[in-house]
C-alpha positions as a Markdown table, in Angstrom:
| # | Residue | x | y | z |
|---|---|---|---|---|
| 1 | Met | 71.7 | 44.6 | 251.2 |
| 2 | Ala | 68.8 | 46.9 | 251.4 |
| 3 | Thr | 68.9 | 49.5 | 254.2 |
| 4 | Ser | 65.2 | 49.3 | 255.0 |
| 5 | Ser | 63.7 | 50.4 | 258.3 |
| 6 | Pro | 63.5 | 47.7 | 261.0 |
| 7 | Ala | 59.9 | 48.7 | 261.6 |
| 8 | Asn | 58.9 | 47.9 | 258.0 |
| 9 | Pro | 61.8 | 45.9 | 256.5 |
| 10 | Asn | 61.8 | 44.9 | 252.9 |
| 11 | Pro | 65.2 | 43.5 | 252.5 |
| 12 | Asp | 66.6 | 42.4 | 249.2 |
| 13 | Asp | 68.7 | 39.9 | 251.1 |
| 14 | Pro | 66.7 | 38.6 | 254.1 |
| 15 | Val | 69.5 | 36.3 | 255.2 |
| 16 | Gly | 71.9 | 39.2 | 255.3 |
| 17 | Tyr | 69.4 | 41.4 | 257.1 |
| 18 | Phe | 69.0 | 38.7 | 259.8 |
| 19 | Leu | 72.7 | 38.3 | 260.1 |
| 20 | Gln | 73.1 | 42.0 | 260.7 |
| 21 | Asp | 70.5 | 41.7 | 263.5 |
| 22 | Leu | 72.6 | 39.0 | 265.1 |
| 23 | Leu | 75.6 | 41.4 | 265.0 |
| 24 | Tyr | 73.5 | 44.1 | 266.7 |
| 25 | His | 72.5 | 41.6 | 269.4 |
| 26 | Gly | 76.2 | 40.9 | 270.2 |
| 27 | Lys | 76.4 | 37.4 | 268.7 |
| 28 | Ser | 80.0 | 36.3 | 268.1 |
| 29 | Glu | 81.5 | 36.1 | 264.6 |
| 30 | Arg | 81.7 | 32.3 | 265.0 |
| 31 | Thr | 77.9 | 32.2 | 265.7 |
| 32 | Arg | 77.1 | 34.4 | 262.8 |
| 33 | Asp | 79.3 | 32.4 | 260.5 |
| 34 | Ala | 77.5 | 29.2 | 261.6 |
| 35 | Tyr | 74.1 | 30.8 | 260.9 |
| 36 | Glu | 75.2 | 32.1 | 257.5 |
| 37 | Arg | 76.5 | 28.7 | 256.4 |
| 38 | Val | 73.2 | 27.0 | 257.2 |
| 39 | Leu | 70.9 | 29.7 | 255.9 |
| 40 | Arg | 72.9 | 30.2 | 252.6 |
| 41 | Arg | 72.7 | 26.4 | 252.1 |
| 42 | Phe | 69.0 | 26.5 | 252.6 |
| 43 | Glu | 68.8 | 29.5 | 250.2 |
| 44 | Gly | 70.7 | 27.5 | 247.6 |
| 45 | Phe | 68.2 | 24.6 | 247.9 |
| 46 | Leu | 65.3 | 27.0 | 247.3 |
| 47 | Ser | 67.0 | 28.5 | 244.3 |
| 48 | Asp | 67.4 | 25.1 | 242.6 |
| 49 | Pro | 64.3 | 24.0 | 240.7 |
| 50 | Asp | 65.6 | 20.5 | 240.4 |
| 51 | Arg | 65.9 | 20.0 | 244.2 |
| 52 | Asn | 63.0 | 21.9 | 245.9 |
| 53 | Pro | 59.4 | 20.7 | 245.8 |
| 54 | Ser | 58.2 | 23.9 | 244.1 |
| 55 | Gly | 60.1 | 23.1 | 240.9 |
| 56 | Arg | 61.1 | 26.7 | 240.5 |
| 57 | Thr | 63.4 | 29.2 | 242.0 |
| 58 | Ile | 61.9 | 30.7 | 245.1 |
| 59 | Ala | 63.0 | 33.2 | 247.7 |
| 60 | Pro | 63.0 | 32.4 | 251.5 |
| 61 | Gly | 59.9 | 34.5 | 252.0 |
| 62 | Glu | 58.0 | 32.3 | 249.6 |
| 63 | Ala | 59.0 | 29.0 | 251.1 |
| 64 | Thr | 56.3 | 26.7 | 252.5 |
| 65 | Gln | 56.3 | 24.2 | 255.3 |
| 66 | Arg | 56.8 | 21.5 | 252.6 |
| 67 | Asp | 59.9 | 23.2 | 251.2 |
| 68 | Cys | 61.4 | 23.5 | 254.7 |
| 69 | Met | 60.7 | 19.9 | 255.5 |
| 70 | Ala | 62.1 | 18.8 | 252.1 |
| 71 | Trp | 65.4 | 20.6 | 252.9 |
| 72 | Ile | 65.6 | 19.0 | 256.3 |
| 73 | His | 65.1 | 15.6 | 254.6 |
| 74 | Thr | 68.2 | 16.3 | 252.4 |
| 75 | Leu | 70.3 | 16.6 | 255.5 |
| 76 | Arg | 69.5 | 13.1 | 256.7 |
| 77 | Gly | 72.1 | 10.4 | 256.1 |
| 78 | Asp | 75.1 | 12.8 | 256.0 |
| 79 | Asn | 74.5 | 14.5 | 259.4 |
| 80 | Ala | 73.8 | 13.4 | 262.9 |
| 81 | Glu | 70.3 | 13.9 | 264.3 |
| 82 | Ser | 71.7 | 16.5 | 266.7 |
| 83 | Thr | 73.2 | 18.4 | 263.8 |
| 84 | Ile | 70.0 | 18.4 | 261.9 |
| 85 | Ala | 68.1 | 19.6 | 265.0 |
| 86 | Thr | 70.6 | 22.5 | 265.3 |
| 87 | Tyr | 70.2 | 23.4 | 261.6 |
| 88 | Ala | 66.4 | 23.4 | 262.0 |
| 89 | Ser | 66.7 | 25.6 | 265.0 |
| 90 | Tyr | 68.8 | 28.1 | 263.0 |
| 91 | Leu | 66.2 | 28.2 | 260.2 |
| 92 | His | 63.3 | 28.5 | 262.7 |
| 93 | Arg | 64.9 | 31.4 | 264.4 |
| 94 | Phe | 65.5 | 33.1 | 261.1 |
| 95 | Tyr | 61.9 | 32.8 | 260.1 |
| 96 | Ala | 60.6 | 33.7 | 263.5 |
| 97 | Tyr | 62.6 | 36.9 | 263.4 |
| 98 | Met | 61.6 | 37.8 | 259.8 |
| 99 | Thr | 57.9 | 37.2 | 260.7 |
| 100 | Gln | 58.2 | 39.2 | 263.9 |
| 101 | Val | 59.6 | 42.3 | 262.1 |
| 102 | Gly | 57.0 | 42.0 | 259.3 |
| 103 | Ala | 59.3 | 41.0 | 256.5 |
| 104 | Phe | 57.6 | 37.6 | 256.0 |
| 105 | Glu | 53.9 | 36.8 | 256.4 |
| 106 | Ser | 54.4 | 33.5 | 258.4 |
| 107 | Asn | 56.9 | 31.1 | 259.8 |
| 108 | Pro | 56.9 | 27.9 | 257.8 |
| 109 | Met | 59.3 | 26.3 | 260.2 |
| 110 | Ala | 56.9 | 26.5 | 263.2 |
| 111 | Leu | 55.1 | 23.3 | 262.1 |
| 112 | Val | 58.3 | 21.6 | 261.0 |
| 113 | Val | 59.9 | 22.1 | 264.4 |
| 114 | Glu | 56.6 | 20.9 | 266.0 |
| 115 | Glu | 56.7 | 17.7 | 264.0 |
| 116 | Met | 60.4 | 17.2 | 264.7 |
| 117 | His | 59.7 | 17.5 | 268.4 |
| 118 | Glu | 57.0 | 14.9 | 268.0 |
| 119 | Ser | 59.6 | 12.4 | 266.7 |
| 120 | Ile | 61.6 | 12.7 | 269.9 |
| 121 | Asp | 61.7 | 9.5 | 271.8 |
| 122 | Lys | 59.8 | 7.8 | 269.0 |
| 123 | Asp | 62.7 | 5.4 | 268.1 |
| 124 | Pro | 60.8 | 2.3 | 266.7 |
| 125 | Thr | 63.6 | 0.0 | 267.9 |
| 126 | Arg | 63.5 | 1.2 | 271.5 |
| 127 | Arg | 62.1 | -1.3 | 274.0 |
| 128 | Glu | 58.4 | -0.6 | 274.7 |
| 129 | Ile | 57.1 | -1.2 | 278.2 |
| 130 | Ser | 53.5 | -1.1 | 279.2 |
| 131 | Val | 52.2 | 0.7 | 282.2 |
| 132 | Glu | 51.3 | -2.7 | 283.7 |
| 133 | Ala | 54.8 | -4.0 | 283.3 |
| 134 | Met | 56.2 | -0.8 | 284.7 |
| 135 | Arg | 53.9 | -1.1 | 287.7 |
| 136 | Glu | 55.3 | -4.6 | 288.4 |
| 137 | Phe | 58.8 | -3.2 | 288.1 |
| 138 | Val | 58.1 | -0.4 | 290.7 |
| 139 | Gly | 56.4 | -2.9 | 293.0 |
| 140 | Glu | 59.6 | -4.8 | 293.3 |
| 141 | Ile | 61.5 | -1.8 | 294.7 |
| 142 | Gly | 61.2 | -1.9 | 298.4 |
| 143 | His | 63.6 | 0.7 | 299.7 |
| 144 | Pro | 61.8 | 4.0 | 300.3 |
| 145 | Leu | 64.6 | 6.1 | 298.8 |
| 146 | Glu | 65.0 | 4.1 | 295.6 |
| 147 | Arg | 61.2 | 3.9 | 295.1 |
| 148 | Ala | 60.9 | 7.6 | 295.6 |
| 149 | Val | 63.6 | 8.4 | 293.1 |
| 150 | Val | 62.2 | 6.0 | 290.5 |
| 151 | Cys | 58.7 | 7.2 | 290.9 |
| 152 | Thr | 59.8 | 10.8 | 290.7 |
| 153 | Leu | 61.5 | 10.1 | 287.4 |
| 154 | Leu | 58.6 | 8.2 | 286.0 |
| 155 | Lys | 55.8 | 10.5 | 287.1 |
| 156 | Thr | 57.5 | 13.9 | 286.3 |
| 157 | Gly | 59.6 | 13.2 | 283.2 |
| 158 | Met | 62.5 | 15.0 | 284.8 |
| 159 | Arg | 66.1 | 14.5 | 283.7 |
| 160 | Val | 68.4 | 12.6 | 286.1 |
| 161 | Gly | 70.3 | 15.8 | 286.8 |
| 162 | Glu | 67.2 | 17.6 | 287.7 |
| 163 | Val | 66.1 | 15.0 | 290.1 |
| 164 | Ser | 69.6 | 15.1 | 291.7 |
| 165 | Asn | 69.4 | 18.9 | 292.1 |
| 166 | Leu | 66.0 | 18.9 | 293.9 |
| 167 | Asp | 66.2 | 20.5 | 297.4 |
| 168 | Leu | 63.5 | 20.5 | 300.1 |
| 169 | Arg | 62.7 | 24.1 | 299.1 |
| 170 | Asp | 61.7 | 22.8 | 295.6 |
| 171 | Val | 59.0 | 20.4 | 296.9 |
| 172 | Asn | 55.6 | 21.5 | 298.4 |
| 173 | Leu | 53.7 | 18.6 | 299.9 |
| 174 | Ala | 50.2 | 18.9 | 301.5 |
| 175 | Asp | 51.1 | 16.6 | 304.4 |
| 176 | Glu | 51.1 | 18.1 | 307.9 |
| 177 | Asp | 53.5 | 15.6 | 309.5 |
| 178 | Val | 56.1 | 16.2 | 306.9 |
| 179 | Arg | 55.6 | 19.9 | 306.9 |
| 180 | Ser | 56.1 | 20.0 | 310.7 |
| 181 | Ala | 59.4 | 18.1 | 310.3 |
| 182 | Tyr | 60.8 | 19.9 | 307.3 |
| 183 | Ser | 60.9 | 23.4 | 305.7 |
| 184 | Leu | 59.3 | 22.5 | 302.4 |
| 185 | Gly | 58.3 | 24.5 | 299.4 |
| 186 | Ala | 60.2 | 27.7 | 300.3 |
| 187 | Arg | 60.4 | 28.8 | 296.6 |
| 188 | Pro | 58.2 | 31.8 | 296.1 |
| 189 | Arg | 56.7 | 30.2 | 293.0 |
| 190 | Leu | 55.3 | 27.4 | 295.1 |
| 191 | Asp | 53.4 | 29.7 | 297.4 |
| 192 | Gly | 49.7 | 28.6 | 297.2 |
| 193 | Arg | 50.5 | 25.6 | 295.1 |
| 194 | Pro | 50.5 | 22.5 | 297.3 |
| 195 | Asp | 51.6 | 19.1 | 296.0 |
| 196 | Ser | 54.0 | 20.6 | 293.4 |
| 197 | Ile | 57.7 | 20.4 | 292.5 |
| 198 | Phe | 59.6 | 23.4 | 291.2 |
| 199 | Val | 62.2 | 22.6 | 288.6 |
| 200 | Gly | 64.4 | 25.6 | 288.0 |
| 201 | Thr | 67.0 | 26.7 | 285.5 |
| 202 | Asp | 69.3 | 28.1 | 288.2 |
| 203 | Ala | 71.2 | 24.8 | 288.9 |
| 204 | Val | 74.4 | 24.8 | 286.8 |
| 205 | Arg | 77.2 | 22.3 | 287.2 |
| 206 | Gly | 80.2 | 23.7 | 289.1 |
| 207 | Gln | 78.3 | 26.7 | 290.5 |
| 208 | Val | 77.1 | 27.2 | 294.0 |
| 209 | Val | 73.3 | 27.1 | 294.2 |
| 210 | Asn | 71.4 | 27.4 | 297.6 |
| 211 | Gly | 74.7 | 27.0 | 299.4 |
| 212 | Glu | 76.0 | 23.9 | 297.6 |
| 213 | Glu | 78.2 | 23.4 | 294.5 |
| 214 | Arg | 76.2 | 21.4 | 291.9 |
| 215 | Thr | 77.5 | 18.3 | 290.1 |
| 216 | Ala | 74.8 | 18.5 | 287.4 |
| 217 | Ser | 73.0 | 21.2 | 285.4 |
| 218 | Asn | 69.3 | 21.5 | 284.9 |
| 219 | Lys | 68.7 | 21.8 | 281.1 |
| 220 | Arg | 65.3 | 23.5 | 281.2 |
| 221 | Lys | 64.6 | 26.4 | 279.0 |
| 222 | Arg | 62.3 | 28.0 | 281.6 |
| 223 | Asp | 61.4 | 27.3 | 285.2 |
| 224 | Thr | 58.6 | 24.6 | 285.5 |
| 225 | Ile | 56.1 | 23.7 | 288.1 |
| 226 | Val | 55.2 | 20.0 | 288.0 |
| 227 | Pro | 52.1 | 18.6 | 289.8 |
| 228 | Val | 52.5 | 15.9 | 292.4 |
| 229 | Asp | 49.6 | 13.4 | 292.4 |
| 230 | Asp | 48.4 | 11.5 | 295.5 |
| 231 | Glu | 50.5 | 8.5 | 294.6 |
| 232 | Leu | 53.8 | 10.4 | 294.3 |
| 233 | Arg | 53.1 | 12.4 | 297.4 |
| 234 | Arg | 52.7 | 9.2 | 299.4 |
| 235 | Val | 55.9 | 7.8 | 298.1 |
| 236 | Leu | 57.8 | 11.0 | 298.9 |
| 237 | Val | 56.2 | 11.2 | 302.4 |
| 238 | Arg | 57.4 | 7.7 | 303.1 |
| 239 | Trp | 60.9 | 8.6 | 302.0 |
| 240 | Leu | 61.0 | 11.8 | 304.1 |
| 241 | Ala | 59.9 | 9.8 | 307.1 |
| 242 | Ile | 63.3 | 8.1 | 307.1 |
| 243 | Arg | 65.5 | 10.7 | 305.3 |
| 244 | Pro | 68.8 | 11.2 | 307.1 |
| 245 | Asp | 69.9 | 14.7 | 308.1 |
| 246 | Ser | 72.2 | 16.2 | 305.5 |
| 247 | Pro | 75.4 | 18.2 | 306.1 |
| 248 | Ser | 74.5 | 20.3 | 303.0 |
| 249 | Pro | 73.0 | 23.8 | 303.7 |
| 250 | Ala | 71.0 | 23.2 | 300.5 |
| 251 | Glu | 69.0 | 20.4 | 302.2 |
| 252 | Pro | 68.8 | 18.0 | 299.2 |
| 253 | Leu | 65.6 | 16.1 | 298.8 |
| 254 | Phe | 67.3 | 12.8 | 297.9 |
| 255 | Val | 70.4 | 11.9 | 300.0 |
| 256 | Ser | 72.4 | 8.7 | 300.3 |
| 257 | Thr | 71.5 | 6.1 | 303.0 |
| 258 | Ser | 74.7 | 4.1 | 302.3 |
| 259 | Gly | 78.4 | 4.9 | 302.2 |
| 260 | Asp | 77.9 | 8.6 | 301.5 |
| 261 | Trp | 75.4 | 8.9 | 304.3 |
| 262 | Gly | 73.4 | 12.1 | 304.1 |
| 263 | Gln | 75.1 | 13.4 | 300.9 |
| 264 | Arg | 73.1 | 14.4 | 297.9 |
| 265 | Leu | 72.5 | 11.6 | 295.4 |
| 266 | Thr | 74.5 | 12.3 | 292.3 |
| 267 | Pro | 73.3 | 11.5 | 288.8 |
| 268 | Lys | 75.7 | 8.6 | 288.8 |
| 269 | Met | 74.2 | 7.2 | 292.0 |
| 270 | Ile | 70.7 | 7.5 | 290.5 |
| 271 | Arg | 71.7 | 5.8 | 287.3 |
| 272 | Asn | 73.2 | 3.0 | 289.4 |
| 273 | Val | 70.0 | 2.5 | 291.3 |
| 274 | Val | 68.0 | 2.3 | 288.1 |
| 275 | Glu | 70.5 | 0.0 | 286.4 |
| 276 | Arg | 70.5 | -2.4 | 289.3 |
| 277 | His | 66.7 | -2.8 | 289.3 |
| 278 | Ala | 66.5 | -2.9 | 285.5 |
| 279 | Arg | 69.0 | -5.8 | 285.5 |
| 280 | Asp | 66.9 | -7.6 | 288.0 |
| 281 | Ala | 63.9 | -7.2 | 285.7 |
| 282 | Gly | 65.9 | -8.3 | 282.6 |
| 283 | Trp | 65.7 | -4.8 | 281.1 |
| 284 | His | 69.5 | -4.0 | 281.2 |
| 285 | Arg | 72.6 | -5.8 | 280.1 |
| 286 | Thr | 76.2 | -4.7 | 279.7 |
| 287 | Gly | 76.9 | -3.6 | 276.2 |
| 288 | Gly | 73.2 | -3.1 | 275.5 |
| 289 | Gly | 72.2 | 0.1 | 273.6 |
| 290 | Ala | 69.5 | 2.6 | 274.1 |
| 291 | Glu | 67.0 | 0.4 | 272.3 |
| 292 | Glu | 67.4 | -2.3 | 274.9 |
| 293 | Asn | 68.5 | -0.9 | 278.2 |
| 294 | Val | 66.2 | 0.9 | 280.6 |
| 295 | Thr | 67.8 | 4.0 | 282.1 |
| 296 | Pro | 66.6 | 7.2 | 283.7 |
| 297 | His | 66.5 | 8.7 | 280.2 |
| 298 | Tyr | 64.2 | 5.8 | 279.2 |
| 299 | Phe | 61.9 | 6.9 | 282.1 |
| 300 | Arg | 61.6 | 10.3 | 280.4 |
| 301 | His | 60.7 | 8.6 | 277.2 |
| 302 | Phe | 58.1 | 6.5 | 279.0 |
| 303 | Phe | 56.6 | 9.6 | 280.6 |
| 304 | Thr | 56.5 | 11.4 | 277.3 |
| 305 | Thr | 55.0 | 8.6 | 275.3 |
| 306 | His | 52.3 | 7.5 | 277.7 |
| 307 | Leu | 51.2 | 10.9 | 278.9 |
| 308 | Arg | 51.1 | 12.3 | 275.4 |
| 309 | Asp | 49.0 | 9.3 | 274.2 |
| 310 | Arg | 46.6 | 9.7 | 277.1 |
| 311 | Thr | 46.2 | 13.5 | 277.0 |
| 312 | Gly | 46.4 | 14.2 | 273.3 |
| 313 | Asp | 47.8 | 17.6 | 274.5 |
| 314 | Arg | 51.3 | 18.1 | 273.2 |
| 315 | Gly | 51.7 | 21.5 | 274.7 |
| 316 | Ile | 51.2 | 20.3 | 278.3 |
| 317 | Val | 53.6 | 17.4 | 277.9 |
| 318 | Lys | 56.2 | 19.7 | 276.5 |
| 319 | Tyr | 55.6 | 22.1 | 279.3 |
| 320 | Leu | 56.1 | 19.4 | 281.9 |
| 321 | Arg | 59.3 | 18.2 | 280.1 |
| 322 | Gly | 60.6 | 21.7 | 280.2 |
| 323 | Asp | 61.6 | 21.8 | 276.6 |
| 324 | Val | 59.1 | 24.1 | 274.9 |
| 325 | Ala | 59.2 | 27.6 | 273.6 |
| 326 | Ser | 58.5 | 30.6 | 275.8 |
| 327 | Asp | 55.1 | 31.4 | 274.4 |
| 328 | Ile | 53.8 | 27.9 | 275.1 |
| 329 | Ile | 55.3 | 27.7 | 278.5 |
| 330 | Asp | 53.9 | 31.2 | 279.4 |
| 331 | Thr | 50.5 | 30.0 | 278.4 |
| 332 | Tyr | 50.6 | 27.0 | 280.7 |
| 333 | Thr | 52.3 | 28.9 | 283.5 |
| 334 | His | 49.5 | 31.5 | 283.6 |
| 335 | Asn | 46.9 | 28.8 | 283.6 |
| 336 | Trp | 48.8 | 26.3 | 285.7 |
| 337 | Gly | 46.4 | 26.1 | 288.6 |
| 338 | Asp | 43.6 | 24.8 | 286.3 |
| 339 | Arg | 44.7 | 23.4 | 283.0 |
| 340 | Val | 48.0 | 21.7 | 283.7 |
| 341 | Arg | 47.1 | 20.1 | 287.0 |
| 342 | Glu | 43.6 | 19.1 | 285.8 |
| 343 | Val | 44.9 | 17.4 | 282.7 |
| 344 | Tyr | 47.9 | 15.8 | 284.5 |
| 345 | Glu | 45.9 | 14.3 | 287.4 |
| 346 | Ala | 43.2 | 13.0 | 285.0 |
| 347 | Asn | 45.8 | 11.2 | 282.8 |
| 348 | Ile | 48.9 | 10.3 | 284.8 |
| 349 | Tyr | 49.3 | 6.6 | 285.1 |
| 350 | Ser | 49.3 | 4.7 | 288.4 |
| 351 | Leu | 52.5 | 2.9 | 289.4 |
| 352 | Leu | 51.5 | 1.3 | 292.7 |
């Protein structure tokens, strides 16, 4: 392997150069071996004129978006989608690094990963529910707690664990009655941002956060601030008007009003609420798969599909979902007060 300067690398073996960087960054041998297997496999694909779209032997630095996508396509059928996504992330990181240090001119995986993300929740066999039908579904939910939980899932795209982990400090509502009764929005990031929910990365299953051990982890790559529109605010205010006191020092937003009175709603409890109402609507049956049953994860799919179709802004939807790269999330964080809230409020569907 060439021993070129990191400031101006010109490695004869770019994969080896990248693997050496992983070593310098303290990555384990197991991790480095995993990267090497994937990257060498990709390198072999590029070197075979009978397999790659270029019809000639090419080096990684010459590969195009089309070459990368063709290699991803060769993985299908023999690997699970989660495995393919992992392999794509390895290749994306390789190209991002080599571009950053100036060894390659561009990252052909950037567009490939973008297109792969667009395929998320696009399963053509999955049940499709219109906004009108979902509005009727929500209208049948009478209990303030259950309606608030379902509306939060549907109007924010949060994962079930993230909704379970919400504390009063994570919610800033512009309602004087509620603010006089509760200490809301104590998170510093919510200062000056009324009608907002903070979804952090600090909640980890088994760890104590805000004075309470958590039963679920937030899976966000970065902290996210999600707007609360007038409709969701009214639903949350109605819930808070009857919310029981909780023994937890964390002051959970959603607590049980049944057998576990005042205790934080767990992900299992939330799933049970959604399943019960979905069964009543004919949207859930025992043994039904993801293509048939409506679950909290389906609500995330519903949010993604409908808001993306309405806004045409993939970046904002990814920001709200909490599954985007740092550069995109930083762009929207810095411009949150204008761009994100403006687009969200102009396009979020009504459920009541």
